[in-house]
KOLGU-4560 file (N, C-alpha, C; in nm, 3 decimals, padded with zeros to 5 digits):
<recs>
<n_xx: 03.292 n_yy: -01.651 n_zz: 00.121 ca_xx: 03.265 ca_yy: -01.732 ca_zz: 00.003 c_xx: 03.215 c_yy: -01.645 c_zz: -00.112 mol: A seq: 1 type: MET>
<n_xx: 03.125 n_yy: -01.550 n_zz: -00.084 ca_xx: 03.073 ca_yy: -01.465 ca_zz: -00.191 c_xx: 03.182 c_yy: -01.375 c_zz: -00.247 mol: A seq: 2 type: SER>
<n_xx: 03.282 n_yy: -01.341 n_zz: -00.164 ca_xx: 03.393 ca_yy: -01.259 ca_zz: -00.213 c_xx: 03.469 c_yy: -01.334 c_zz: -00.322 mol: A seq: 3 type: TYR>
<n_xx: 03.490 n_yy: -01.462 n_zz: -00.302 ca_xx: 03.562 ca_yy: -01.542 ca_zz: -00.401 c_xx: 03.481 c_yy: -01.554 c_zz: -00.530 mol: A seq: 4 type: ILE>
<n_xx: 03.351 n_yy: -01.575 n_zz: -00.518 ca_xx: 03.265 ca_yy: -01.583 ca_zz: -00.636 c_xx: 03.265 c_yy: -01.450 c_zz: -00.711 mol: A seq: 5 type: VAL>
<n_xx: 03.255 n_yy: -01.340 n_zz: -00.637 ca_xx: 03.258 ca_yy: -01.207 ca_zz: -00.701 c_xx: 03.391 c_yy: -01.183 c_zz: -00.770 mol: A seq: 6 type: ASN>
<n_xx: 03.500 n_yy: -01.225 n_zz: -00.707 ca_xx: 03.632 ca_yy: -01.209 ca_zz: -00.767 c_xx: 03.645 c_yy: -01.291 c_zz: -00.894 mol: A seq: 7 type: LEU>
<n_xx: 03.594 n_yy: -01.413 n_zz: -00.893 ca_xx: 03.601 ca_yy: -01.499 ca_zz: -01.012 c_xx: 03.518 c_yy: -01.438 c_zz: -01.126 mol: A seq: 8 type: ILE>
<n_xx: 03.399 n_yy: -01.390 n_zz: -01.093 ca_xx: 03.314 ca_yy: -01.326 ca_zz: -01.196 c_xx: 03.382 c_yy: -01.202 c_zz: -01.251 mol: A seq: 9 type: ILE>
<n_xx: 03.442 n_yy: -01.120 n_zz: -01.163 ca_xx: 03.511 ca_yy: -00.999 ca_zz: -01.208 c_xx: 03.627 c_yy: -01.035 c_zz: -01.301 mol: A seq: 10 type: PHE>
<n_xx: 03.706 n_yy: -01.134 n_zz: -01.264 ca_xx: 03.819 ca_yy: -01.175 ca_zz: -01.347 c_xx: 03.773 c_yy: -01.231 c_zz: -01.480 mol: A seq: 11 type: LEU>
<n_xx: 03.662 n_yy: -01.304 n_zz: -01.480 ca_xx: 03.607 ca_yy: -01.356 ca_zz: -01.605 c_xx: 03.562 c_yy: -01.244 c_zz: -01.697 mol: A seq: 12 type: LEU>
<n_xx: 03.491 n_yy: -01.146 n_zz: -01.643 ca_xx: 03.446 ca_yy: -01.033 ca_zz: -01.724 c_xx: 03.565 c_yy: -00.952 c_zz: -01.773 mol: A seq: 13 type: VAL>
<n_xx: 03.665 n_yy: -00.933 n_zz: -01.688 ca_xx: 03.785 ca_yy: -00.860 ca_zz: -01.728 c_xx: 03.858 c_yy: -00.932 c_zz: -01.841 mol: A seq: 14 type: LEU>
<n_xx: 03.869 n_yy: -01.064 n_zz: -01.831 ca_xx: 03.934 ca_yy: -01.142 ca_zz: -01.936 c_xx: 03.857 c_yy: -01.134 c_zz: -02.067 mol: A seq: 15 type: THR>
<n_xx: 03.725 n_yy: -01.144 n_zz: -02.060 ca_xx: 03.644 ca_yy: -01.132 ca_zz: -02.181 c_xx: 03.657 c_yy: -00.992 c_zz: -02.242 mol: A seq: 16 type: LEU>
<n_xx: 03.659 n_yy: -00.890 n_zz: -02.158 ca_xx: 03.675 ca_yy: -00.754 ca_zz: -02.207 c_xx: 03.809 c_yy: -00.731 c_zz: -02.273 mol: A seq: 17 type: GLY>
<n_xx: 03.914 n_yy: -00.782 n_zz: -02.211 ca_xx: 04.047 ca_yy: -00.767 ca_zz: -02.270 c_xx: 04.058 c_yy: -00.843 c_zz: -02.402 mol: A seq: 18 type: LEU>
<n_xx: 04.002 n_yy: -00.963 n_zz: -02.408 ca_xx: 04.007 ca_yy: -01.038 ca_zz: -02.534 c_xx: 03.925 c_yy: -00.968 c_zz: -02.642 mol: A seq: 19 type: SER>
<n_xx: 03.814 n_yy: -00.906 n_zz: -02.605 ca_xx: 03.735 ca_yy: -00.828 ca_zz: -02.700 c_xx: 03.815 c_yy: -00.710 c_zz: -02.752 mol: A seq: 20 type: PHE>
<n_xx: 03.887 n_yy: -00.643 n_zz: -02.661 ca_xx: 03.968 ca_yy: -00.527 ca_zz: -02.702 c_xx: 04.081 c_yy: -00.570 c_zz: -02.795 mol: A seq: 21 type: ALA>
<n_xx: 04.142 n_yy: -00.684 n_zz: -02.770 ca_xx: 04.251 ca_yy: -00.731 ca_zz: -02.855 c_xx: 04.199 c_yy: -00.773 c_zz: -02.992 mol: A seq: 22 type: ILE>
<n_xx: 04.084 n_yy: -00.840 n_zz: -02.995 ca_xx: 04.028 ca_yy: -00.885 ca_zz: -03.123 c_xx: 03.976 c_yy: -00.770 c_zz: -03.209 mol: A seq: 23 type: LEU>
<n_xx: 03.940 n_yy: -00.658 n_zz: -03.146 ca_xx: 03.882 ca_yy: -00.544 ca_zz: -03.218 c_xx: 03.970 c_yy: -00.422 c_zz: -03.204 mol: A seq: 24 type: ASN>
<n_xx: 04.097 n_yy: -00.438 n_zz: -03.232 ca_xx: 04.192 ca_yy: -00.327 ca_zz: -03.218 c_xx: 04.205 c_yy: -00.244 c_zz: -03.345 mol: A seq: 25 type: ALA>
<n_xx: 04.135 n_yy: -00.281 n_zz: -03.452 ca_xx: 04.146 ca_yy: -00.205 ca_zz: -03.576 c_xx: 04.094 c_yy: -00.063 c_zz: -03.557 mol: A seq: 26 type: GLU>
<n_xx: 04.162 n_yy: 00.034 n_zz: -03.612 ca_xx: 04.113 ca_yy: 00.172 ca_zz: -03.600 c_xx: 03.994 c_yy: 00.196 c_zz: -03.692 mol: A seq: 27 type: PRO>
<n_xx: 03.900 n_yy: 00.272 n_zz: -03.641 ca_xx: 03.783 ca_yy: 00.312 ca_zz: -03.721 c_xx: 03.773 c_yy: 00.464 c_zz: -03.716 mol: A seq: 28 type: VAL>
<n_xx: 03.711 n_yy: 00.519 n_zz: -03.816 ca_xx: 03.694 ca_yy: 00.663 ca_zz: -03.824 c_xx: 03.568 c_yy: 00.700 c_zz: -03.747 mol: A seq: 29 type: GLU>
<n_xx: 03.583 n_yy: 00.784 n_zz: -03.646 ca_xx: 03.470 ca_yy: 00.829 ca_zz: -03.566 c_xx: 03.439 c_yy: 00.973 c_zz: -03.604 mol: A seq: 30 type: LEU>
<n_xx: 03.325 n_yy: 00.993 n_zz: -03.668 ca_xx: 03.283 ca_yy: 01.127 ca_zz: -03.708 c_xx: 03.184 c_yy: 01.180 c_zz: -03.607 mol: A seq: 31 type: ASP>
<n_xx: 03.208 n_yy: 01.298 n_zz: -03.558 ca_xx: 03.117 ca_yy: 01.363 ca_zz: -03.466 c_xx: 03.099 c_yy: 01.508 c_zz: -03.512 mol: A seq: 32 type: TYR>
<n_xx: 03.019 n_yy: 01.585 n_zz: -03.444 ca_xx: 02.978 ca_yy: 01.717 ca_zz: -03.491 c_xx: 03.095 c_yy: 01.813 c_zz: -03.513 mol: A seq: 33 type: TYR>
<n_xx: 03.199 n_yy: 01.803 n_zz: -03.434 ca_xx: 03.307 ca_yy: 01.901 ca_zz: -03.439 c_xx: 03.431 c_yy: 01.850 c_zz: -03.512 mol: A seq: 34 type: PHE>
<n_xx: 03.426 n_yy: 01.733 n_zz: -03.570 ca_xx: 03.541 ca_yy: 01.679 ca_zz: -03.640 c_xx: 03.534 c_yy: 01.529 c_zz: -03.647 mol: A seq: 35 type: GLY>
<n_xx: 03.649 n_yy: 01.469 n_zz: -03.668 ca_xx: 03.656 ca_yy: 01.324 ca_zz: -03.672 c_xx: 03.789 c_yy: 01.280 c_zz: -03.614 mol: A seq: 36 type: SER>
<n_xx: 03.793 n_yy: 01.152 n_zz: -03.575 ca_xx: 03.913 ca_yy: 01.099 ca_zz: -03.514 c_xx: 03.919 c_yy: 00.950 c_zz: -03.539 mol: A seq: 37 type: GLN>
<n_xx: 04.038 n_yy: 00.895 n_zz: -03.549 ca_xx: 04.056 ca_yy: 00.751 ca_zz: -03.566 c_xx: 04.083 c_yy: 00.690 c_zz: -03.428 mol: A seq: 38 type: ARG>
<n_xx: 03.994 n_yy: 00.598 n_zz: -03.389 ca_xx: 04.007 ca_yy: 00.528 ca_zz: -03.261 c_xx: 03.989 c_yy: 00.379 c_zz: -03.285 mol: A seq: 39 type: LEU>
<n_xx: 04.035 n_yy: 00.300 n_zz: -03.191 ca_xx: 04.014 ca_yy: 00.155 ca_zz: -03.205 c_xx: 03.866 c_yy: 00.125 c_zz: -03.182 mol: A seq: 40 type: SER>
<n_xx: 03.820 n_yy: 00.021 n_zz: -03.247 ca_xx: 03.679 ca_yy: -00.016 ca_zz: -03.238 c_xx: 03.638 c_yy: -00.047 c_zz: -03.095 mol: A seq: 41 type: LEU>
<n_xx: 03.725 n_yy: -00.115 n_zz: -03.021 ca_xx: 03.691 ca_yy: -00.150 ca_zz: -02.883 c_xx: 03.677 c_yy: -00.025 c_zz: -02.796 mol: A seq: 42 type: SER>
<n_xx: 03.758 n_yy: 00.078 n_zz: -02.822 ca_xx: 03.746 ca_yy: 00.202 ca_zz: -02.746 c_xx: 03.615 c_yy: 00.274 c_zz: -02.780 mol: A seq: 43 type: LEU>
<n_xx: 03.578 n_yy: 00.272 n_zz: -02.907 ca_xx: 03.450 ca_yy: 00.334 ca_zz: -02.947 c_xx: 03.333 c_yy: 00.262 c_zz: -02.880 mol: A seq: 44 type: VAL>
<n_xx: 03.338 n_yy: 00.129 n_zz: -02.875 ca_xx: 03.231 ca_yy: 00.053 ca_zz: -02.811 c_xx: 03.228 c_yy: 00.083 c_zz: -02.662 mol: A seq: 45 type: VAL>
<n_xx: 03.344 n_yy: 00.092 n_zz: -02.598 ca_xx: 03.351 ca_yy: 00.123 ca_zz: -02.455 c_xx: 03.296 c_yy: 00.262 c_zz: -02.426 mol: A seq: 46 type: LEU>
<n_xx: 03.334 n_yy: 00.360 n_zz: -02.507 ca_xx: 03.282 ca_yy: 00.497 ca_zz: -02.488 c_xx: 03.131 c_yy: 00.500 c_zz: -02.506 mol: A seq: 47 type: ILE>
<n_xx: 03.080 n_yy: 00.428 n_zz: -02.605 ca_xx: 02.936 ca_yy: 00.421 ca_zz: -02.628 c_xx: 02.865 c_yy: 00.356 c_zz: -02.510 mol: A seq: 48 type: THR>
<n_xx: 02.924 n_yy: 00.251 n_zz: -02.455 ca_xx: 02.866 ca_yy: 00.184 ca_zz: -02.339 c_xx: 02.860 c_yy: 00.278 c_zz: -02.219 mol: A seq: 49 type: LEU>
<n_xx: 02.968 n_yy: 00.350 n_zz: -02.195 ca_xx: 02.971 ca_yy: 00.445 ca_zz: -02.082 c_xx: 02.869 c_yy: 00.556 c_zz: -02.101 mol: A seq: 50 type: ILE>
<n_xx: 02.857 n_yy: 00.607 n_zz: -02.223 ca_xx: 02.758 ca_yy: 00.712 ca_zz: -02.249 c_xx: 02.615 c_yy: 00.659 c_zz: -02.229 mol: A seq: 51 type: MET>
<n_xx: 02.592 n_yy: 00.535 n_zz: -02.269 ca_xx: 02.459 ca_yy: 00.476 ca_zz: -02.248 c_xx: 02.426 c_yy: 00.457 c_zz: -02.101 mol: A seq: 52 type: GLY>
<n_xx: 02.525 n_yy: 00.414 n_zz: -02.023 ca_xx: 02.503 ca_yy: 00.397 ca_zz: -01.879 c_xx: 02.473 c_yy: 00.532 c_zz: -01.815 mol: A seq: 53 type: VAL>
<n_xx: 02.550 n_yy: 00.634 n_zz: -01.852 ca_xx: 02.526 ca_yy: 00.768 ca_zz: -01.796 c_xx: 02.389 c_yy: 00.821 c_zz: -01.836 mol: A seq: 54 type: LEU>
<n_xx: 02.349 n_yy: 00.798 n_zz: -01.960 ca_xx: 02.215 ca_yy: 00.842 ca_zz: -02.004 c_xx: 02.106 c_yy: 00.769 c_zz: -01.925 mol: A seq: 55 type: ALA>
<n_xx: 02.126 n_yy: 00.641 n_zz: -01.899 ca_xx: 02.028 ca_yy: 00.565 ca_zz: -01.821 c_xx: 02.018 c_yy: 00.615 c_zz: -01.678 mol: A seq: 56 type: GLY>
<n_xx: 02.131 n_yy: 00.647 n_zz: -01.618 ca_xx: 02.131 ca_yy: 00.699 ca_zz: -01.481 c_xx: 02.060 c_yy: 00.834 c_zz: -01.475 mol: A seq: 57 type: VAL>
<n_xx: 02.092 n_yy: 00.921 n_zz: -01.570 ca_xx: 02.027 ca_yy: 01.053 ca_zz: -01.572 c_xx: 01.877 c_yy: 01.038 c_zz: -01.595 mol: A seq: 58 type: VAL>
<n_xx: 01.838 n_yy: 00.947 n_zz: -01.683 ca_xx: 01.696 ca_yy: 00.928 ca_zz: -01.712 c_xx: 01.620 c_yy: 00.872 c_zz: -01.592 mol: A seq: 59 type: ALA>
<n_xx: 01.686 n_yy: 00.796 n_zz: -01.507 ca_xx: 01.616 ca_yy: 00.736 ca_zz: -01.393 c_xx: 01.627 c_yy: 00.817 c_zz: -01.266 mol: A seq: 60 type: SER>
<n_xx: 01.700 n_yy: 00.927 n_zz: -01.267 ca_xx: 01.716 ca_yy: 01.007 ca_zz: -01.145 c_xx: 01.583 c_yy: 01.059 c_zz: -01.091 mol: A seq: 61 type: LEU>
<n_xx: 01.494 n_yy: 01.100 n_zz: -01.179 ca_xx: 01.364 ca_yy: 01.150 ca_zz: -01.134 c_xx: 01.287 c_yy: 01.045 c_zz: -01.056 mol: A seq: 62 type: GLY>
<n_xx: 01.284 n_yy: 00.925 n_zz: -01.107 ca_xx: 01.212 ca_yy: 00.816 ca_zz: -01.041 c_xx: 01.280 c_yy: 00.781 c_zz: -00.908 mol: A seq: 63 type: VAL>
<n_xx: 01.413 n_yy: 00.777 n_zz: -00.909 ca_xx: 01.487 ca_yy: 00.744 ca_zz: -00.787 c_xx: 01.459 c_yy: 00.847 c_zz: -00.678 mol: A seq: 64 type: ILE>
<n_xx: 01.464 n_yy: 00.975 n_zz: -00.713 ca_xx: 01.438 ca_yy: 01.080 ca_zz: -00.614 c_xx: 01.295 c_yy: 01.071 c_zz: -00.562 mol: A seq: 65 type: ILE>
<n_xx: 01.199 n_yy: 01.046 n_zz: -00.652 ca_xx: 01.059 ca_yy: 01.033 ca_zz: -00.610 c_xx: 01.042 c_yy: 00.917 c_zz: -00.513 mol: A seq: 66 type: LYS>
<n_xx: 01.105 n_yy: 00.804 n_zz: -00.542 ca_xx: 01.093 ca_yy: 00.688 ca_zz: -00.454 c_xx: 01.162 c_yy: 00.710 c_zz: -00.320 mol: A seq: 67 type: LEU>
<n_xx: 01.274 n_yy: 00.782 n_zz: -00.319 ca_xx: 01.340 ca_yy: 00.811 ca_zz: -00.192 c_xx: 01.253 c_yy: 00.901 c_zz: -00.104 mol: A seq: 68 type: LYS>
<n_xx: 01.184 n_yy: 00.996 n_zz: -00.166 ca_xx: 01.091 ca_yy: 01.081 ca_zz: -00.089 c_xx: 00.977 c_yy: 00.997 c_zz: -00.032 mol: A seq: 69 type: ARG>
<n_xx: 00.926 n_yy: 00.905 n_zz: -00.112 ca_xx: 00.817 ca_yy: 00.818 ca_zz: -00.066 c_xx: 00.863 c_yy: 00.730 c_zz: 00.050 mol: A seq: 70 type: GLU>
<n_xx: 00.984 n_yy: 00.677 n_zz: 00.042 ca_xx: 01.038 ca_yy: 00.595 ca_zz: 00.151 c_xx: 01.052 c_yy: 00.679 c_zz: 00.277 mol: A seq: 71 type: VAL>
<n_xx: 01.100 n_yy: 00.802 n_zz: 00.263 ca_xx: 01.114 ca_yy: 00.890 ca_zz: 00.378 c_xx: 00.979 c_yy: 00.920 c_zz: 00.442 mol: A seq: 72 type: SER>
<n_xx: 00.879 n_yy: 00.948 n_zz: 00.359 ca_xx: 00.744 ca_yy: 00.975 ca_zz: 00.410 c_xx: 00.687 c_yy: 00.854 c_zz: 00.482 mol: A seq: 73 type: ARG>
<n_xx: 00.707 n_yy: 00.736 n_zz: 00.424 ca_xx: 00.654 ca_yy: 00.615 ca_zz: 00.486 c_xx: 00.727 c_yy: 00.581 c_zz: 00.616 mol: A seq: 74 type: LEU>
<n_xx: 00.856 n_yy: 00.609 n_zz: 00.623 ca_xx: 00.930 ca_yy: 00.586 ca_zz: 00.748 c_xx: 00.878 c_yy: 00.678 c_zz: 00.859 mol: A seq: 75 type: ARG>
<n_xx: 00.850 n_yy: 00.804 n_zz: 00.825 ca_xx: 00.795 ca_yy: 00.896 ca_zz: 00.925 c_xx: 00.658 c_yy: 00.849 c_zz: 00.973 mol: A seq: 76 type: LYS>
<n_xx: 00.575 n_yy: 00.804 n_zz: 00.879 ca_xx: 00.442 ca_yy: 00.753 ca_zz: 00.916 c_xx: 00.456 c_yy: 00.628 c_zz: 01.003 mol: A seq: 77 type: ALA>
<n_xx: 00.552 n_yy: 00.542 n_zz: 00.972 ca_xx: 00.575 ca_yy: 00.422 ca_zz: 01.052 c_xx: 00.622 c_yy: 00.458 c_zz: 01.193 mol: A seq: 78 type: ASN>
<n_xx: 00.706 n_yy: 00.558 n_zz: 01.204 ca_xx: 00.751 ca_yy: 00.602 ca_zz: 01.337 c_xx: 00.634 c_yy: 00.656 c_zz: 01.419 mol: A seq: 79 type: GLN>
<n_xx: 00.543 n_yy: 00.729 n_zz: 01.354 ca_xx: 00.425 ca_yy: 00.781 ca_zz: 01.424 c_xx: 00.336 c_yy: 00.666 c_zz: 01.471 mol: A seq: 80 type: ALA>
<n_xx: 00.318 n_yy: 00.566 n_zz: 01.387 ca_xx: 00.236 ca_yy: 00.451 ca_zz: 01.424 c_xx: 00.302 c_yy: 00.373 c_zz: 01.537 mol: A seq: 81 type: VAL>
<n_xx: 00.434 n_yy: 00.357 n_zz: 01.531 ca_xx: 00.506 ca_yy: 00.288 ca_zz: 01.639 c_xx: 00.494 c_yy: 00.364 c_zz: 01.771 mol: A seq: 82 type: ASP>
<n_xx: 00.501 n_yy: 00.497 n_zz: 01.765 ca_xx: 00.487 ca_yy: 00.577 ca_zz: 01.887 c_xx: 00.346 c_yy: 00.563 c_zz: 01.944 mol: A seq: 83 type: ALA>
<n_xx: 00.245 n_yy: 00.564 n_zz: 01.857 ca_xx: 00.107 ca_yy: 00.547 ca_zz: 01.903 c_xx: 00.087 c_yy: 00.408 c_zz: 01.963 mol: A seq: 84 type: GLU>
<n_xx: 00.144 n_yy: 00.307 n_zz: 01.901 ca_xx: 00.133 ca_yy: 00.171 ca_zz: 01.953 c_xx: 00.200 c_yy: 00.159 c_zz: 02.089 mol: A seq: 85 type: LEU>
<n_xx: 00.314 n_yy: 00.222 n_zz: 02.105 ca_xx: 00.384 ca_yy: 00.218 ca_zz: 02.234 c_xx: 00.301 c_yy: 00.286 c_zz: 02.342 mol: A seq: 86 type: ALA>
<n_xx: 00.237 n_yy: 00.398 n_zz: 02.306 ca_xx: 00.154 ca_yy: 00.466 ca_zz: 02.406 c_xx: 00.029 c_yy: 00.385 c_zz: 02.439 mol: A seq: 87 type: SER>
<n_xx: -00.026 n_yy: 00.314 n_zz: 02.343 ca_xx: -00.143 ca_yy: 00.230 ca_zz: 02.370 c_xx: -00.108 c_yy: 00.110 c_zz: 02.456 mol: A seq: 88 type: LEU>
<n_xx: 00.013 n_yy: 00.062 n_zz: 02.443 ca_xx: 00.055 ca_yy: -00.052 ca_zz: 02.524 c_xx: 00.073 c_yy: -00.015 c_zz: 02.670 mol: A seq: 89 type: ARG>
<n_xx: 00.096 n_yy: 00.111 n_zz: 02.699 ca_xx: 00.114 ca_yy: 00.153 ca_zz: 02.838 c_xx: -00.018 c_yy: 00.183 c_zz: 02.907 mol: A seq: 90 type: THR>
<n_xx: -00.127 n_yy: 00.192 n_zz: 02.833 ca_xx: -00.257 ca_yy: 00.219 ca_zz: 02.893 c_xx: -00.305 c_yy: 00.095 c_zz: 02.969 mol: A seq: 91 type: LEU>
<n_xx: -00.367 n_yy: 00.116 n_zz: 03.083 ca_xx: -00.419 ca_yy: 00.000 ca_zz: 03.157 c_xx: -00.543 c_yy: -00.054 c_zz: 03.086 mol: A seq: 92 type: PRO>
<n_xx: -00.558 n_yy: -00.184 n_zz: 03.093 ca_xx: -00.673 ca_yy: -00.248 ca_zz: 03.031 c_xx: -00.790 c_yy: -00.246 c_zz: 03.128 mol: A seq: 93 type: LEU>
<n_xx: -00.907 n_yy: -00.213 n_zz: 03.076 ca_xx: -01.030 ca_yy: -00.212 ca_zz: 03.157 c_xx: -01.126 c_yy: -00.312 c_zz: 03.094 mol: A seq: 94 type: LYS>
<n_xx: -01.185 n_yy: -00.395 n_zz: 03.180 ca_xx: -01.281 ca_yy: -00.492 ca_zz: 03.132 c_xx: -01.419 c_yy: -00.431 c_zz: 03.150 mol: A seq: 95 type: ASP>
<n_xx: -01.487 n_yy: -00.394 n_zz: 03.042 ca_xx: -01.617 ca_yy: -00.329 ca_zz: 03.056 c_xx: -01.724 c_yy: -00.421 c_zz: 03.114 mol: A seq: 96 type: PRO>
<n_xx: -01.708 n_yy: -00.552 n_zz: 03.107 ca_xx: -01.808 ca_yy: -00.643 ca_zz: 03.161 c_xx: -01.798 c_yy: -00.653 c_zz: 03.312 mol: A seq: 97 type: LEU>
<n_xx: -01.684 n_yy: -00.634 n_zz: 03.370 ca_xx: -01.669 ca_yy: -00.644 ca_zz: 03.514 c_xx: -01.708 c_yy: -00.516 c_zz: 03.586 mol: A seq: 98 type: ARG>
<n_xx: -01.697 n_yy: -00.407 n_zz: 03.514 ca_xx: -01.733 ca_yy: -00.280 ca_zz: 03.578 c_xx: -01.884 c_yy: -00.264 c_zz: 03.576 mol: A seq: 99 type: GLU>
<n_xx: -01.939 n_yy: -00.234 n_zz: 03.689 ca_xx: -02.081 ca_yy: -00.210 ca_zz: 03.693 c_xx: -02.105 c_yy: -00.065 c_zz: 03.735 mol: A seq: 100 type: SER>
<n_xx: -02.195 n_yy: 00.000 n_zz: 03.671 ca_xx: -02.221 ca_yy: 00.142 ca_zz: 03.702 c_xx: -02.292 c_yy: 00.166 c_zz: 03.832 mol: A seq: 101 type: PRO>
</recs>
């Protein structure tokens, strides 16, 4: 069921994107440091969007790597606690009130 919903959402976004590209097909002058070029407005917007996504990914890489290290450290600590708990469960229980010296 979720596959169908995802497919419908994808097709809707694709249709909106294509209609945006058709409505904004006029060429615009794109000036950059090494020259200039005439591109359609929709292509300029798409290139800008891709560059923004890449900049966001690069900017968040430090945080992502830090959090992955933290998850790894916590998993190791959890494994140590689980091992200690397993060893404690195998110990026989002694009732200090029943034992008399």
